[in-house]
N, C-alpha and C positions, 0 to 999 in steps of 0.2 A: 874565494875558495876554489873556483874553477881553474885558475892558473896552477894552483898547488896540485890539484888532481891530475891535470895534464902533465905537469912536470914529473910527477911520480911515475907516469906511464913512460915518459922519455928516459927516466933513470933505469927502468927495467930493460928497455930495449938496448940502451947503450952499454949497460953492464953485463947483461945476460943473453941478449937476443941475437948473438952472432950466428949467421948461417940460416936465419929464419926470415920470412917475409910477413909483413903485418898490414892489416886493414884496421883503420880507425873509424869508428862510427860514433858521431857526436849527435845526440838527439836532444833537442831543447823544446820544451812544451810551452811556448808562448811567454818566456821570461820577459819582464819589462825593466830589468835592472842592468842592462848592458851586457849580459852574459853572452849573447850571440855574437856581439862585436869582439869580445875578448876571445872567444873560441875561434872565430874566423882569423883574427890576427895571429894567434898562436899557431894554427895549422898552416898558415901561409909561411911563417918563419921556419917551421920544422917539417915541411912536407917531405923532405928527403928521407925521413924515418920510415915512411909508409909506402907500400906498393899501391894502396888505394885509400882515399879518404871520402867518407860519406857524411855530409852535414845535413841532418834532418831538422830543419828549423820551421816551426809551425807558428803562424801569426797569433793564434788564440790557444788558450789553455784547454786541453781536452782530457786531462787526467793522466796520472802516472802509469796506469795499466796500459792505456793506449800508446803512450810514449815508449814503454818497455817493449810491447809487442812490435811496434814499428821498427825499433832498433834490432830486435832478434830476427825479424824477417830479412834484414839486410846482411846478416852474417854469412860470409862465404866459406870460411874455414870450418873444419870440424872441431877445432879447439878454440875456445873464446873465454874471456873473463869480463864480467860486468862490473862497472865502477860508477857509483853515484857521484854527482858533481860536487858534493861537499865532503867527500872522503878521499883518502889517499891509498895507493898500493904500498904495502909494507916494503922494507928494504931487502928482504930475502927474495931469492929468485922465484917468481911465480911460475916459471916454465918447468921447474922441477915438479910442480904439482900438475900442470897440464899434461906432462909426459906420462903421468900415472894413468891417464885415460886409456892407454893401450891395454891395461890390465883391469881397470874398473870402469863402471858406468858413471859413477858419481863420487866426487871427492869432497868430503865434509871438512871444511877448514875452519880455523879459529879467527878471531879478530880481537883487536884491542880498542878500548874506548878512550877518546881524547876530549879534553875541554877545548873551547874555542881558541885558547892561547897556546895550545900544543902540549899540554900536560897530560900524561897518561893516568888513567884511572886504575888504581891498584888495590882497592879495598877488598877485605875478606868477603868472599861470596860474589864478587863482581862478575866472575866468569863461570859460575856454577852451571848454568844452562849450556854454555858453550862446550865445556869438556864432557858433558853428559852425552854428547854425540858419539863418544867412544863406546858407550854401553847400550845405546838404543839400537837394537837389532831385531830381525825377525818379526814376530807378531807385535812386539812392543813398538817397533818402528812404524808399522802400518797403522796401529791404533793411534799413536801420537800424531801421525800425519793427518789422519781423519779428524782428530780433535783440534786441528789448527795449529800444529806443532810450530813454535816460534824459533826453533833452532834451525841450523843449516842455512842461515841467511846469506852466508858467503860461499855457498856450495859452488863447485865447478863441475860441469857436466858437458857431454858431447852434443853438438848441434843436431845430430841425427835423432836425438830423443824428442826434439821439438816438432810436434805434428800440428796440423790445423785444429785438431781436437783440443790440444793443450792451449793453443792460442785463443780459441773460442772460450775456454773455461776462464782464462785470465781476464778476458775482456768483460766478464760478467761483474767485475768488481772495480772499485775506484782506486784503492790504495794497496791492497794486499797482493801486489804483483809477484814477489818472490814466494810468498807462502802459497798462493794459488797455484803457481807453477810447480812447486815441489810437491804439493799435495796431489796434484793430478799425476805427476810422474810416479810417486811412491805408492799410490793406491791403485795404479793400473794393473793390467793383467800380468805384465812382465815383472819378474823378480830382478831387481837391479843389484849389481855388485857394488858395494860401498866400502870405503875406507875413511878413517878420520886421521887428519894430520894436525898435531897439536902445536902449531905455530901460526902466527897471524899472517893472513894474506891481505886484510883490509885494516886500515886505521880509521875507525868510525868516529865521526865528530858529533859530540853532544851539543845541543843548543836549546834555547828556550822555544824555538820554533819547530823542533824536530818531534817525531813521534815518541822519542824517549822522555819528553817532558809531559807529565800528566796533565798540565794545564793548557797545553797548546791546542789550537783548533785541529791541527793535523792528528794529534793523538786521539781526540774525541771521535773524529771521523774514522780513524783506523780501528778503534775499538768496536764501533758499530759494524764495520766491514768484517771484522773477525766473527761477530755474531752471525752475519749473513753467510759467511763461508761455512760455518757449522750448519746453518739451516739448509743450504744447498746440498751439503754432504748428507744430511739427515733424510732429505727427500729422495735421495738415490739409494739409501740403505734399506735392506730388507730384514736384517736381524733385529728383533724387538729390543734386546738388551742394548745393542749399540745405538739404536735410534733414541733410546732413553738417555744414554750418556751424551749423545750429541745435543739433545734438547737441553740437558743440564748445562753443558758447556756453553751453548748459545746464550742461555739466560745469564750465566755468570759474567758474560761480557758487559752486561749493564753496569756492574760494579766498577769496571775499568774507567768509566766516564764520570764517576762520582767526584765531587770536589773535596769531600772529606777523606782524610787518610784512613780513618777507621773503617769507613764504608768500602774504600778501595781494597782494604785488607781481605774483605770477604771473597775477592776473586780467587784466593788461594783454596777456597773450598769448592773445587771443581775437579772433574775427572782427570783433566790433563795434569794439574798440579799433584793430584793423588798419585798418578803414575810416576811423576818426577820424584816425589817424596819417597816412594817405594824403592826406586833405584838408588837414591841417596843413602837410604838406610842400609841397603845391602852392600853398596860399593863405596861407602864414605871414605875410607883411607885412600883408595886409588883415585877417587874424584878430587880429593883435597890435594894430593900429590900432583896431579895433572894441572890443577888450577894454579898452583904455585910455580910449576915449570913454565906455564904459559906467561903469567904476569911477570914473575921475577926474572925469567930467562930472556925476556925480549923487550921489556919496557924502555930500558936505557937506549938500546940501539934504535928503537922505533921513535922515541922522543927526539933523539939527535937527528934522525932522518927528517922528521917533520920540521924541526927548527932550521935545519940546513937549507931545505928547499924554500922555506918562508924567508930566510935571510937573503938568499940569492935573488928572490923576487921583490924584496923590500916590503914584505907583508907581516913582519913581526909586530906585535902589539905596539901601537903608538906611531907606527911608521906609515908613510904614504905608499900604497901599492904601485910599484913601478910598472907592473904589467897592465895597469889601467890607464896609463898616460895616453896611449893611442886612442882610447875610447874618449877621453876628455877632448882631445884635439879634433875628434870628429863631431863634437857637439853633443855628446851623450853625457848625462849626469853621472858622477861617480857612484857606483853601486854601493848601497848600504846594506844589502842582504846578500845571501850566499849562493846565488845561482841555484835555488832550491829545485827548479824544474829541469835541470840539466842531467843528462845521463851519458 
């Protein structure tokens, strides 16, 4: 997956990046599947695309939050985009979104979910929480953020918002890097100017090992970390009502780790989902319209983009990844996992 992610970056630069200079930061948290060799070979081949390349390769796994902060500390430009190693940037220009940072502090963007074979997920309700970003504003936004708001995972914001206080907050956790970052930004003293753009910036890959799978070890750890995130927020909160809601939300995270589907369903009886349900009831026609615009309006283009990049690399299902040939020649086993630790 790492070569696909990098190739999607190259596509953006070559198609839309004229007149701009780029820094590439590749942070790998102790991968043992050959990801570091793949990244190094790719950056050597395409070094001309970037004014600067930083390879942050760590010999041992230290956790995604530490990896995330290490990468953010190295960002030199005011505008940046974060991409996980098993995702792709969508085919539309990401620079149209970063340019909006001249008028806004934070750009809330959408994403599309994909299977491992490059098929877009298009089911009814699949992007309900994504398009809700259009309607979460003011007090509802701050409340949702304090309750561990799961939206805005693909948000774009300015580097100047990242302070040492934000970094320290992120480092208190193991997996909730984006959520912790956005919670700290959105619940701070400063009122941020936000806008929502209803088109995908990230093509997010689903797999049995990702936090999207209820049975994966990563999902279990992530759910416990969401509970910890709520606990930390509760300890800093002074309002009794909000402290109670945070306690309720923290305890509801237990249901996320349950093996039974019926028990997991109980997670919907939580303050955050009550807030989302209220918004859905009030705004349902608009929410449904935006959801269909997102999925139906972009899935074909994004699916073709994914498969085009995969075909060029020889990584379509059943094919041998041509991008890994250099790794084999150097005596490294062919990777069988997805560069899970790369950022």
